[in-house]
Every structure is written in C-alpha cells, then in structure tokens.
KESE-210336 format. One record per residue (C-alpha): residue number from 1; residue in three letters; x, y, z. Coordinates in nm, 3 decimals. Each point is the difference from the previous one (the first is absolute). Layout:
REM KESE-210336
num; residuo; c1; c2; c3
NUM; ALA; X; Y; Z
...
***
This chain:
REM KESE-210336
num; residuo; c1; c2; c3
1; MET; -8.524; 9.972; 8.529
2; ALA; -0.169; -0.058; 0.293
3; PHE; -0.150; -0.380; -0.195
4; PHE; 0.320; -0.083; -0.156
5; HIS; 0.153; 0.101; 0.370
6; GLU; -0.227; -0.276; 0.170
7; SER; 0.023; -0.254; -0.284
8; PHE; 0.354; 0.005; 0.028
9; HIS; -0.066; -0.091; 0.370
10; GLY; -0.252; -0.298; -0.092
11; LEU; 0.228; -0.121; -0.262
12; THR; 0.249; -0.082; 0.231
13; CYS; -0.195; -0.094; 0.264
14; LYS; -0.110; -0.285; -0.256
15; HIS; 0.333; -0.057; -0.126
16; PHE; 0.079; -0.168; 0.350
17; GLY; -0.336; -0.150; -0.008
18; GLY; -0.214; 0.177; 0.227
19; ASN; -0.389; 0.051; -0.160
20; VAL; -0.122; 0.348; -0.046
21; GLU; -0.321; 0.021; 0.149
22; LYS; -0.090; 0.389; -0.110
23; MET; 0.105; 0.325; -0.153
24; GLY; -0.187; 0.323; -0.025
25; PHE; -0.004; 0.379; 0.235
26; SER; -0.188; 0.163; 0.258
27; LEU; -0.041; 0.333; 0.082
28; MET; 0.221; 0.080; 0.295
29; TYR; -0.098; 0.410; 0.098
30; PHE; -0.126; 0.027; -0.371
31; ALA; 0.311; -0.072; -0.113
32; PRO; 0.029; -0.328; -0.210
33; SER; 0.217; -0.282; 0.172
34; PHE; 0.088; -0.276; -0.224
35; PHE; 0.054; -0.354; 0.115
36; CYS; 0.091; -0.359; -0.120
37; ASP; -0.085; -0.320; 0.311
38; VAL; 0.398; -0.160; 0.040
39; THR; -0.038; -0.149; 0.318
40; GLN; 0.056; -0.331; -0.126
41; ILE; 0.359; 0.075; -0.035
42; TRP; -0.002; -0.006; 0.341
43; ILE; -0.109; -0.388; 0.025
44; TYR; 0.247; -0.131; -0.331
45; GLY; 0.260; 0.254; -0.011
46; GLY; 0.300; 0.051; 0.245
47; LYS; 0.127; 0.333; 0.139
48; TRP; 0.223; 0.079; -0.389
49; GLU; -0.340; -0.150; -0.146
50; ARG; -0.199; 0.328; 0.194
51; ILE; 0.191; 0.196; -0.021
52; ALA; 0.070; -0.053; -0.392
53; THR; -0.407; 0.025; -0.040
54; VAL; 0.023; 0.328; 0.178
55; ILE; 0.254; 0.181; -0.121
56; ALA; -0.156; -0.138; -0.379
57; GLY; -0.220; 0.345; -0.061
58; ILE; 0.289; 0.233; 0.076
59; TRP; 0.188; -0.225; -0.243
60; GLY; -0.204; -0.008; -0.232
61; ASP; -0.081; 0.389; -0.029
62; LEU; 0.350; 0.044; -0.040
63; ILE; 0.020; -0.230; -0.312
64; VAL; -0.269; 0.224; -0.105
65; CYS; 0.144; 0.313; 0.099
66; PHE; 0.297; -0.087; -0.195
67; LEU; -0.182; -0.049; -0.292
68; GLY; -0.214; 0.330; 0.043
69; THR; 0.367; 0.172; -0.038
70; ALA; 0.121; -0.175; -0.266
71; VAL; -0.352; 0.105; -0.213
72; TRP; 0.036; 0.389; 0.182
73; TRP; 0.329; 0.000; -0.087
74; ALA; -0.053; -0.115; -0.371
75; THR; -0.277; 0.243; -0.128
76; ALA; -0.008; 0.372; -0.004
77; PRO; -0.204; 0.203; 0.251
78; GLY; -0.371; 0.077; -0.076
79; MET; -0.047; -0.334; -0.136
80; PHE; -0.271; -0.161; 0.191
81; ILE; 0.240; -0.354; 0.050
82; HIS; 0.239; 0.240; 0.127
83; ASN; -0.233; 0.155; 0.268
84; LEU; -0.132; -0.331; 0.103
85; ALA; 0.295; -0.146; 0.019
86; TYR; 0.135; 0.275; 0.244
87; LYS; -0.327; -0.035; 0.205
88; ILE; 0.071; -0.387; 0.025
89; MET; 0.421; 0.071; 0.087
90; MET; -0.158; 0.222; 0.277
91; VAL; -0.305; -0.238; 0.147
92; THR; 0.231; -0.312; -0.020
93; GLY; 0.314; 0.149; 0.100
94; ILE; -0.103; 0.228; 0.283
95; GLY; -0.377; -0.008; 0.082
96; VAL; -0.027; -0.408; 0.015
97; SER; 0.385; -0.083; 0.103
98; LEU; 0.129; 0.212; 0.243
99; LEU; -0.315; 0.072; 0.168
100; ASN; -0.060; -0.413; 0.019
101; LEU; 0.367; -0.006; 0.168
102; ASN; -0.094; 0.180; 0.327
103; PRO; -0.014; -0.240; 0.270
104; LEU; -0.242; 0.214; 0.213
105; ILE; -0.285; -0.078; -0.114
106; LYS; -0.175; -0.304; -0.131
107; LEU; 0.140; -0.047; -0.368
108; ASP; 0.273; -0.187; -0.188
109; GLY; 0.272; 0.125; 0.201
110; TYR; -0.112; -0.080; 0.331
111; TYR; -0.123; -0.364; -0.087
112; ILE; 0.415; 0.020; -0.078
113; PHE; 0.103; 0.134; 0.253
114; CYS; -0.180; -0.261; 0.234
115; GLU; 0.154; -0.270; -0.149
116; LEU; 0.354; 0.136; -0.020
117; ILE; -0.070; 0.011; 0.391
118; GLY; -0.208; -0.311; 0.033
119; GLU; -0.309; 0.245; 0.206
120; PRO; -0.305; -0.133; -0.163
121; ASP; -0.226; 0.253; 0.132
122; LEU; 0.255; 0.275; 0.083
123; LYS; -0.234; 0.314; 0.017
124; GLU; -0.269; -0.164; 0.224
125; ARG; 0.272; -0.123; 0.234
126; THR; 0.176; 0.291; -0.003
127; SER; -0.313; 0.227; 0.061
128; ALA; -0.149; -0.196; 0.275
129; TYR; 0.366; -0.005; 0.143
130; LEU; 0.019; 0.383; 0.009
131; SER; -0.383; 0.024; 0.107
132; GLY; 0.069; -0.225; 0.271
133; TRP; 0.339; 0.166; 0.109
134; THR; -0.128; 0.362; -0.001
135; ARG; -0.307; -0.100; 0.205
136; LYS; 0.216; -0.167; 0.288
137; TYR; 0.333; 0.220; -0.029
138; LEU; -0.162; 0.312; -0.048
139; PHE; -0.301; 0.068; 0.141
140; GLY; 0.029; -0.336; 0.251
141; LEU; -0.313; -0.186; -0.086
142; PRO; -0.062; -0.350; 0.037
143; ALA; 0.108; -0.163; -0.355
144; GLU; 0.154; -0.251; -0.130
145; VAL; 0.338; 0.001; -0.186
146; GLU; 0.090; -0.292; -0.271
147; TYR; 0.363; -0.131; 0.087
148; VAL; 0.225; 0.117; -0.269
149; PRO; 0.397; -0.064; 0.065
150; ARG; 0.159; 0.281; 0.123
151; ARG; 0.185; 0.075; -0.306
152; ARG; -0.286; 0.024; -0.203
153; ARG; -0.174; 0.253; 0.244
154; PRO; 0.091; 0.315; -0.188
155; PHE; -0.020; -0.130; -0.291
156; TYR; -0.384; -0.088; 0.019
157; LEU; 0.002; 0.351; 0.173
158; ILE; 0.113; 0.187; -0.292
159; TYR; -0.156; -0.236; -0.290
160; ALA; -0.336; 0.065; 0.166
161; VAL; 0.009; 0.369; 0.060
162; LEU; 0.085; 0.102; -0.351
163; SER; -0.239; -0.227; -0.110
164; ALA; -0.225; 0.144; 0.187
165; ILE; 0.099; 0.364; -0.094
166; TYR; 0.008; -0.087; -0.410
167; GLY; -0.379; -0.134; -0.017
168; TYR; -0.098; 0.289; 0.229
169; LEU; 0.128; 0.194; -0.290
170; LEU; -0.116; -0.142; -0.291
171; LEU; -0.391; 0.007; 0.184
172; THR; 0.088; 0.375; 0.123
173; PHE; 0.068; 0.036; -0.428
174; LEU; -0.307; -0.109; -0.077
175; MET; -0.215; 0.265; 0.229
176; GLY; 0.256; 0.216; -0.158
177; PHE; -0.095; -0.063; -0.328
178; THR; -0.335; 0.064; 0.095
179; TYR; 0.038; 0.334; 0.156
180; ASN; 0.206; 0.107; -0.292
181; ILE; -0.277; -0.102; -0.251
182; MET; -0.282; 0.220; 0.194
183; HIS; 0.185; 0.281; 0.121
184; SER; 0.034; 0.036; -0.446
185; TYR; -0.444; 0.019; 0.053
186; SER; -0.005; 0.190; 0.290
187; PRO; 0.253; 0.115; 0.256
188; ALA; -0.183; 0.050; 0.276
189; TRP; -0.198; -0.390; 0.012
190; ALA; 0.303; -0.242; -0.111
191; PHE; 0.089; -0.030; 0.367
192; VAL; -0.345; -0.171; 0.012
193; PRO; 0.046; -0.275; -0.289
194; ALA; 0.366; -0.085; 0.132
195; ALA; -0.104; -0.052; 0.357
196; LEU; -0.231; -0.195; -0.110
197; MET; 0.217; -0.253; -0.177
198; GLY; 0.273; 0.037; 0.291
199; TYR; -0.290; -0.108; 0.212
200; TRP; -0.070; -0.304; -0.252
201; VAL; 0.374; -0.065; -0.045
202; PHE; 0.059; -0.018; 0.395
203; ARG; -0.310; -0.081; 0.124
204; ALA; 0.157; -0.351; 0.121
205; ARG; 0.298; 0.143; 0.161
206; ILE; -0.227; 0.292; 0.201
207; HIS; -0.228; -0.227; 0.141
208; SER; 0.327; -0.234; 0.138
209; LEU; 0.117; 0.360; 0.063
210; GLY; -0.316; 0.049; 0.199
211; ARG; 0.018; -0.363; 0.161
212; PHE; 0.364; 0.089; 0.143
213; THR; -0.061; 0.346; 0.158
214; GLY; -0.277; -0.170; 0.170
215; LEU; 0.180; -0.228; 0.163
216; LEU; 0.270; 0.211; 0.085
217; TYR; -0.250; 0.194; 0.165
218; LEU; -0.120; -0.284; 0.236
219; ASP; 0.347; -0.107; 0.049
220; LYS; 0.133; 0.329; 0.104
221; LYS; -0.314; 0.183; 0.125
222; GLU; 0.074; -0.048; 0.389
223; ARG; 0.361; 0.107; -0.043
224; VAL; -0.065; 0.316; -0.200
225; LEU; -0.261; 0.131; 0.224
226; ASN; 0.183; -0.073; 0.331
227; TRP; 0.331; 0.192; -0.179
228; LEU; -0.228; 0.238; -0.152
229; ARG; -0.051; 0.266; 0.306
230; PRO; -0.110; 0.369; 0.000
231; VAL; 0.270; 0.172; -0.105
232; ARG; 0.124; -0.201; -0.258
233; ILE; -0.366; -0.016; -0.106
234; VAL; 0.006; 0.378; -0.047
235; GLY; 0.381; -0.008; -0.105
236; PHE; -0.131; -0.173; -0.344
237; GLY; -0.296; 0.165; -0.037
238; GLY; 0.163; 0.318; -0.012
239; ILE; 0.231; -0.145; -0.287
240; ALA; -0.252; -0.104; -0.167
241; LEU; -0.150; 0.350; -0.001
242; LEU; 0.305; 0.091; -0.117
243; LEU; 0.096; -0.194; -0.288
244; LEU; -0.399; 0.073; -0.073
245; LEU; 0.007; 0.390; -0.024
246; VAL; 0.355; 0.140; 0.013
247; PRO; 0.071; 0.084; -0.364
248; ILE; 0.318; -0.222; -0.087
249; TRP; -0.116; -0.239; -0.295
250; PRO; 0.135; 0.182; -0.327
251; ASP; -0.238; 0.031; -0.202
252; PHE; 0.073; -0.051; -0.410
253; GLN; -0.186; 0.020; -0.333
254; ASP; 0.180; -0.178; -0.293
255; ALA; 0.062; 0.143; -0.325
256; THR; 0.180; -0.073; -0.365
257; PHE; 0.239; 0.274; -0.124
258; ILE; 0.288; 0.029; -0.279
259; LEU; 0.276; 0.252; 0.040
260; GLU; 0.059; 0.266; -0.283
261; PRO; 0.285; 0.262; -0.042
262; ALA; -0.001; 0.339; 0.187
263; HIS; 0.118; 0.181; -0.287
264; GLN; -0.028; -0.078; -0.348
265; ALA; 0.080; 0.151; -0.350
266; SER; -0.058; -0.049; -0.362
267; VAL; 0.258; 0.091; -0.252
268; ARG; -0.089; 0.144; -0.306
269; VAL; 0.117; 0.142; -0.321
270; ALA; 0.060; 0.353; -0.035
271; VAL; 0.063; 0.018; -0.361
272; ARG; -0.036; -0.285; -0.270
273; GLY; 0.328; -0.188; -0.104
274; ARG; 0.177; -0.311; -0.057
275; VAL; 0.123; -0.169; 0.349
276; SER; 0.409; -0.013; -0.076
277; GLN; 0.110; -0.107; 0.385
278; VAL; -0.127; -0.145; 0.318
279; PHE; 0.171; 0.077; 0.297
280; VAL; -0.208; -0.220; 0.267
281; GLU; -0.198; -0.332; 0.045
282; GLU; -0.256; -0.155; 0.189
283; GLY; 0.067; 0.042; 0.372
284; GLN; 0.267; 0.195; -0.062
285; ARG; 0.009; 0.252; 0.296
286; VAL; 0.024; 0.379; -0.143
287; VAL; 0.033; 0.372; 0.145
288; ALA; -0.153; 0.312; -0.088
289; GLY; 0.104; 0.202; -0.295
290; GLN; 0.143; -0.349; -0.111
291; PRO; 0.035; -0.044; -0.385
292; LEU; -0.230; -0.321; -0.128
293; ALA; 0.040; -0.003; -0.350
294; ASN; 0.104; 0.266; -0.323
295; LEU; -0.232; 0.008; -0.274
296; GLY; 0.124; 0.138; -0.358
297; ASN; -0.222; 0.234; -0.292
298; LEU; 0.211; 0.062; -0.279
299; ASP; -0.217; 0.300; -0.081
300; LEU; -0.042; 0.206; 0.387
301; GLU; 0.394; -0.069; -0.046
302; SER; 0.072; 0.125; -0.335
303; ASP; -0.254; 0.329; 0.078
304; LEU; 0.228; 0.100; 0.335
305; ALA; 0.311; -0.093; -0.224
306; ARG; -0.140; 0.220; -0.287
307; VAL; -0.145; 0.298; 0.262
308; ARG; 0.358; -0.028; 0.181
309; ALA; 0.157; 0.085; -0.270
310; ASP; -0.240; 0.270; -0.157
311; LEU; 0.087; 0.138; 0.354
312; ARG; 0.343; 0.040; -0.010
313; VAL; -0.012; 0.121; -0.358
314; ALA; -0.278; 0.282; 0.199
315; SER; 0.191; 0.059; 0.247
316; ALA; 0.267; 0.106; -0.185
317; ARG; -0.193; 0.215; -0.263
318; ALA; -0.124; 0.213; 0.315
319; VAL; 0.378; 0.068; 0.150
320; GLN; 0.098; 0.065; -0.302
321; SER; -0.282; 0.242; -0.127
322; GLN; 0.061; 0.171; 0.408
323; VAL; 0.393; 0.022; -0.110
324; ARG; -0.094; 0.196; -0.385
325; TYR; -0.286; 0.194; 0.181
326; GLY; -0.264; -0.189; -0.248
327; ASP; -0.352; -0.117; 0.048
328; PHE; 0.047; -0.200; 0.327
329; ALA; -0.352; 0.008; 0.084
330; THR; -0.065; -0.187; -0.232
331; ALA; 0.305; -0.261; 0.004
332; GLU; -0.073; -0.034; 0.432
333; ARG; -0.421; -0.044; -0.047
334; GLU; 0.096; -0.289; -0.209
335; ARG; 0.240; -0.139; 0.206
336; GLN; -0.173; -0.007; 0.309
337; ARG; -0.270; -0.163; -0.217
338; LEU; 0.265; -0.250; -0.076
339; VAL; 0.079; -0.029; 0.361
340; GLN; -0.353; -0.048; 0.155
341; GLN; -0.052; -0.274; -0.336
342; GLU; 0.363; -0.179; 0.123
343; ARG; -0.155; 0.001; 0.376
344; SER; -0.314; -0.174; -0.042
345; LEU; 0.163; -0.258; -0.282
346; SER; 0.262; -0.051; 0.305
347; GLU; -0.241; -0.032; 0.273
348; GLU; -0.229; -0.302; -0.260
349; TYR; 0.394; -0.157; -0.065
350; ALA; 0.080; 0.011; 0.376
351; LYS; -0.386; -0.251; 0.049
352; LEU; 0.133; -0.270; -0.228
353; GLN; 0.238; -0.108; 0.288
354; LEU; -0.272; -0.151; 0.262
355; VAL; 0.113; 0.031; 0.356
356; SER; -0.190; -0.113; 0.301
357; PRO; -0.228; 0.226; 0.143
358; MET; 0.081; -0.160; 0.346
359; ALA; 0.184; -0.271; 0.219
360; GLY; -0.116; -0.322; 0.011
361; VAL; -0.024; -0.331; -0.202
362; VAL; -0.058; -0.103; -0.396
363; ALA; -0.299; -0.187; 0.013
364; THR; 0.024; -0.057; -0.386
365; PRO; 0.125; -0.316; -0.173
366; ARG; 0.191; -0.075; -0.321
367; LEU; 0.059; 0.378; -0.062
368; HIS; 0.329; -0.062; -0.191
369; ASP; -0.255; -0.175; -0.273
370; LEU; -0.103; 0.356; -0.073
371; SER; 0.327; 0.125; -0.136
372; GLY; -0.060; 0.127; -0.339
373; ALA; -0.355; -0.014; 0.039
374; TYR; -0.160; 0.362; -0.072
375; LEU; -0.218; 0.148; 0.187
376; ASP; -0.293; 0.257; -0.012
377; GLU; 0.011; 0.304; 0.217
378; GLY; -0.241; -0.110; 0.330
379; ALA; 0.130; -0.356; -0.058
380; PRO; 0.045; -0.199; 0.389
381; PHE; 0.351; -0.115; 0.035
382; LEU; 0.045; -0.139; 0.330
383; ASP; -0.160; 0.012; 0.358
384; LEU; 0.184; 0.066; 0.299
385; ILE; -0.109; -0.082; 0.355
386; ASP; 0.146; 0.143; 0.317
387; ASP; -0.001; -0.334; 0.239
388; SER; 0.165; 0.181; 0.309
389; ALA; -0.363; 0.082; 0.128
390; LEU; -0.250; -0.226; -0.096
391; LEU; -0.380; 0.021; 0.052
392; ALA; -0.228; -0.258; 0.103
393; ARG; -0.366; -0.014; -0.119
394; ILE; -0.197; -0.196; 0.210
395; PHE; -0.375; -0.168; -0.130
396; ILE; -0.225; -0.001; 0.334
397; PRO; -0.314; -0.207; -0.037
398; GLU; -0.341; 0.259; 0.075
399; PHE; -0.142; -0.220; 0.313
400; ALA; 0.382; 0.116; 0.121
401; MET; -0.049; 0.391; -0.036
402; HIS; -0.163; 0.046; 0.248
403; GLU; 0.303; 0.114; 0.244
404; VAL; 0.268; 0.038; -0.233
405; ARG; 0.140; 0.359; 0.028
406; VAL; 0.246; 0.190; -0.123
407; GLY; 0.343; -0.031; 0.229
408; THR; -0.140; -0.339; 0.106
409; PRO; 0.367; -0.257; 0.014
410; VAL; 0.048; -0.271; -0.254
411; ARG; 0.231; -0.249; -0.036
412; MET; 0.064; -0.178; -0.329
413; GLN; 0.101; -0.382; -0.059
414; VAL; 0.221; -0.038; -0.351
415; GLN; 0.128; -0.381; -0.084
416; SER; 0.356; 0.161; -0.050
417; ARG; 0.024; 0.082; 0.369
418; MET; -0.013; -0.198; 0.311
419; LEU; -0.120; 0.325; 0.184
420; PRO; -0.253; 0.242; -0.035
421; LEU; 0.012; 0.319; -0.128
422; SER; -0.180; 0.308; 0.195
423; GLY; -0.191; 0.263; -0.080
424; ALA; -0.315; 0.277; 0.027
425; ILE; -0.277; 0.054; -0.208
426; ASN; -0.023; 0.354; -0.124
427; MET; -0.251; -0.019; -0.294
428; ILE; -0.297; -0.237; -0.008
429; SER; -0.263; 0.031; -0.365
430; ALA; -0.345; 0.212; 0.012
431; ASN; -0.110; -0.229; -0.244
432; TRP; 0.059; -0.433; -0.030
433; VAL; 0.215; -0.036; -0.237
434; PRO; 0.067; -0.354; -0.224
435; LEU; 0.239; -0.240; 0.126
436; ASP; 0.340; -0.018; -0.141
437; ALA; 0.054; -0.295; -0.264
438; SER; 0.264; -0.140; 0.157
439; LEU; -0.144; -0.008; 0.355
440; ARG; -0.314; -0.186; -0.163
441; ASP; -0.057; -0.369; 0.100
442; LYS; -0.137; -0.246; -0.299
443; GLU; -0.360; -0.044; 0.174
444; GLN; -0.047; -0.393; -0.007
445; LEU; -0.320; 0.012; 0.028
446; SER; -0.336; 0.195; -0.239
447; GLY; -0.216; 0.227; 0.173
448; ILE; 0.235; 0.158; 0.259
449; SER; -0.026; 0.369; 0.028
450; THR; 0.325; 0.171; 0.111
451; PRO; -0.060; 0.252; 0.226
452; ARG; 0.110; 0.372; -0.083
453; PHE; 0.351; 0.140; 0.148
454; TYR; 0.090; 0.361; 0.100
455; MET; 0.385; 0.088; -0.085
456; ALA; 0.239; 0.125; 0.316
457; GLU; 0.382; 0.133; -0.075
458; ALA; 0.283; -0.078; 0.234
459; TRP; 0.345; 0.184; -0.094
460; LEU; 0.305; -0.257; 0.106
461; HIS; 0.310; 0.124; 0.018
462; SER; 0.328; -0.170; -0.062
463; ALA; -0.110; -0.306; -0.023
464; ALA; 0.257; -0.261; -0.082
465; GLY; -0.097; -0.318; -0.213
466; VAL; -0.308; 0.146; -0.145
467; ARG; -0.059; 0.064; -0.347
468; PRO; -0.265; 0.201; -0.144
469; GLY; -0.323; -0.266; -0.147
470; MET; 0.087; -0.179; 0.296
471; THR; -0.349; -0.114; 0.229
472; GLY; -0.104; -0.180; 0.282
473; MET; -0.250; 0.048; 0.340
474; ALA; -0.025; 0.290; 0.190
475; LYS; -0.110; 0.009; 0.363
476; ILE; -0.185; 0.293; 0.130
477; GLN; 0.022; 0.089; 0.289
478; LEU; -0.292; 0.152; 0.138
479; GLY; 0.092; -0.005; 0.376
480; ARG; -0.031; -0.179; 0.326
481; ARG; -0.335; -0.175; 0.087
482; SER; -0.092; -0.185; 0.342
483; LEU; -0.201; -0.329; -0.073
484; ALA; -0.326; 0.144; 0.124
485; SER; 0.046; 0.306; -0.261
486; LEU; 0.060; -0.284; -0.276
487; GLY; -0.263; -0.172; 0.059
488; PHE; -0.240; 0.296; 0.009
489; ARG; 0.117; 0.123; -0.334
490; PHE; -0.078; -0.379; -0.127
491; PHE; -0.339; 0.034; 0.080
492; ARG; -0.064; 0.367; -0.072
493; ASP; 0.123; -0.084; -0.358
494; LEU; -0.226; -0.291; 0.016
495; VAL; -0.332; 0.215; 0.064
496; THR; 0.087; 0.306; -0.192
497; ARG; 0.121; -0.173; -0.315
498; ARG; -0.205; -0.301; -0.004
499; VAL; -0.317; 0.039; 0.232
500; TRP; -0.070; 0.399; -0.012
***
C-alpha cells in the first residue's frame, strides 16, 4: 500500500512535467518510512499543482479503499480475499489517509496546509519563533525574535506548541513501546532499555536543554545569588526535605480484575418430566419462591390420582368399619399406608413446578425453546445470579505481592463508568492461579514468559452501571510514601531481586 501511495505522488508529479529522481524507504526509529522525491513539482507547477501532487497519495488510497470495500462486501467471511480486502480497507482508509492528513507533522497534510496558508516552512518558522519568544519574554535572555505580523503571532505560538506536543508524544510512544515489550520479559529491568531508548530518541533535545540551562544559569547567576539570603536558603532547604521525607505521595500497584455475581444458583429438575410452561425469560428479575416453569409427568400424575381415589375409598371403609364395629384396625392401617403414599407422591408432584431459590436475575438465554422438551432428573434448567452485590476477582502479578495485605483499599475502573469503584481486599489466594482468559492479552512476540498471578477478592455493594463479566484496571493503594522511601524501595528490590 505504501508503494502505491508513493507511486500516486510520482505519477501526478510527472503529469505536471516534473521528474521523479528517486523513490524508496528509509528506517526512521526502526520503522520503514517510504518516500517519493517529487521536489521538481515546486519548479514546474504552481500552487494547485503542488497541492494535487501532495494529495494524490491520499486520493489514490481512497480509490483502493473503495475497491477493497466492494470486494469485502461481495465475499464471504473466512475467505482469504475477504480478509485481505478488510486489511486493505484498514490500511488505506485509516492507517494512511487519516494519519497523513495530520498537519502537525511533516506528512501530506502538513504540505497541503502549508500551501493553503502560503507558509512553505511553517514548522521551522513557528518553532524558531516560539523558541526566541520564550527565551526573550519568559526567561529574559538576549534573543532575536523574527518579526511576525501581530495577527499571525497567536497562530504561530499555538501551532508550535501543538506540533511540539504531538511530536514528543510520538517519540514517547516509542519509549513506552520498548518498555512494554521488555516488561513482558523482565519487569524489574524493563526500565533500562526503555531509558536508553528514551535517551537515544531525545538526545538532541537533552543536549539542547543542557545548553539552554547553562546559558540561563550564567545569565541569572549574579541576580539569584543576590536574592538568595541565608533565611531563604534555609526555607528552601526545609521545603526540599519535606518533599523528600514526608510521606505524601500515594503508592499504587496496578492489576486487572473481572466482576462476578456475589451469589448465583443453578435451578435443576428434581423430578423428570416434560416442560409444559415457562414463565420467565433471560434478564428478568425474580424473587425467592417465584414460579419459573411447570413440568408434566403423566405416570406421576396417574399414580397420584389413583392413590387419592384409593385413599378416599379406604377412608370410607375405615369410617364404615368403625360405625358397624367391623375390622377397623385393618382398614385404618390401609388408610394410613395410602396417606403416606399420597403425601410422598404429592411432594414429588410439587417438584414439577420449578421455583426460584433466591432473588436475582435469570441468566440463561432462550428458555422458551425448552417448551415441550423432556428433561431427566438432575438436568439443569436455568441459572440465577444475584447482582445486588458483585465480587471483584483481582489478579495481582507475583512481583507486586510483597506489600499487598487483606484490608488494603483498592479502586477499580470499568469502561462503562467515568468514576472508579472503591472497595477493600478481603481475601488473597494462598497459591498462584492462572490468569482469567478474558484478561489475557494475545502476545505478539514468541518466547515471552508471562508472570504468575495471585488472586484477591473485593466486594462491591450497590454499584450502579456495572454487570457481572465486566473487566477493567484496578489500583491497589499500598499507602503513602516519601520520595526517599520510593527511591530506597526501588534500589532495595533491585538488589534483592536481581543482584543478590
């Protein structure tokens, strides 16, 4: 796709009379950066020819995206060409077109924006203006500020700040990407390659900051020394010690969690029979004792009807024997036997009506599909969950377990809520447990060994907007630490875990 994108630039340049001297790609931070030399369009073409040449890559990508969309729509899921068309849609429609239209970095959108506003070197001019303006007006250093019309000065400052922030974010993303990869291999040492990558990426800016700091020190040295009296030195020293030694900084440990219902029950068939009526459906809230379904058992119903008829006859015989002074004892024993049999069959018959053992929500889908089905004794019918209180199962990595205790506060963030949920850990597993499948990320690199996890539990009561099965990130509040304590703990763990 990058080849076609750059070819569209080159063909448009040649259309307007320019030559394409070279085309290829270079590695920019280990990523291939494709390019096509169309600089001759600035010689042979005017403003709109230059804009057409620059936008030709995006225009061609959209044409390819349209063709890929048509193929994706016309083919069946699972086919190779269907999956290939989907990837082409994503790359050309989002991965190239939207990113290239960003005017904050030197891609197609930047050059189009420069042509539209008539500023060929916008990023360099705005960066130089912001640097000179900051040196002169914020720090009072001797600096030359290029003259810019008053109406354009806010635009220069805003564009320079946004462009710098976006550029730094892209470079920081590379450092964070390195840390995430190495963290999967070694959580304790991942900061070393990430720090080296950060220094390599920001080395020019770090050296520039060092030169600026030295210049600022030399310029303000005498004024600062005259201002710093002994009382002020003592005051600043006391503030620094307070910031260093007072435990005011919150210490958190990140973890993942999944929500489960506090109580759940499975309703099973106690007496075999055929489902005749279903009174509930998925998602319906029920109370304890509410009928859920009726089952029919013809043999049981026939036996119960026969025993009840025999019981009426036996009762009549017992009464008649008592009145006529007959064999009352035999008749009474027969009646008692039939009473016990009728009671036993009535209990079994009552079990043909399934009732809810607790208040909760029906969690089994398509219950009405069971109408007319014959179910054996012990067969599951539906599941009930109690969502009035939820249980959060929190998976804590092994290397973070040395400071987690029962009763430790925890804050949990789910995607459906803006504000986090609060709770406290009330149980920690004695042994490590496998990570839940819904929380396991697909590893993109082979050979990565995932850490072990211990499970902690926390109760959530009356949490609006959350449901069982939701996942999210948890922050376990280990306490408050001072900067000195945080630094000491880091080096202590470094020595005890890796060196010792």
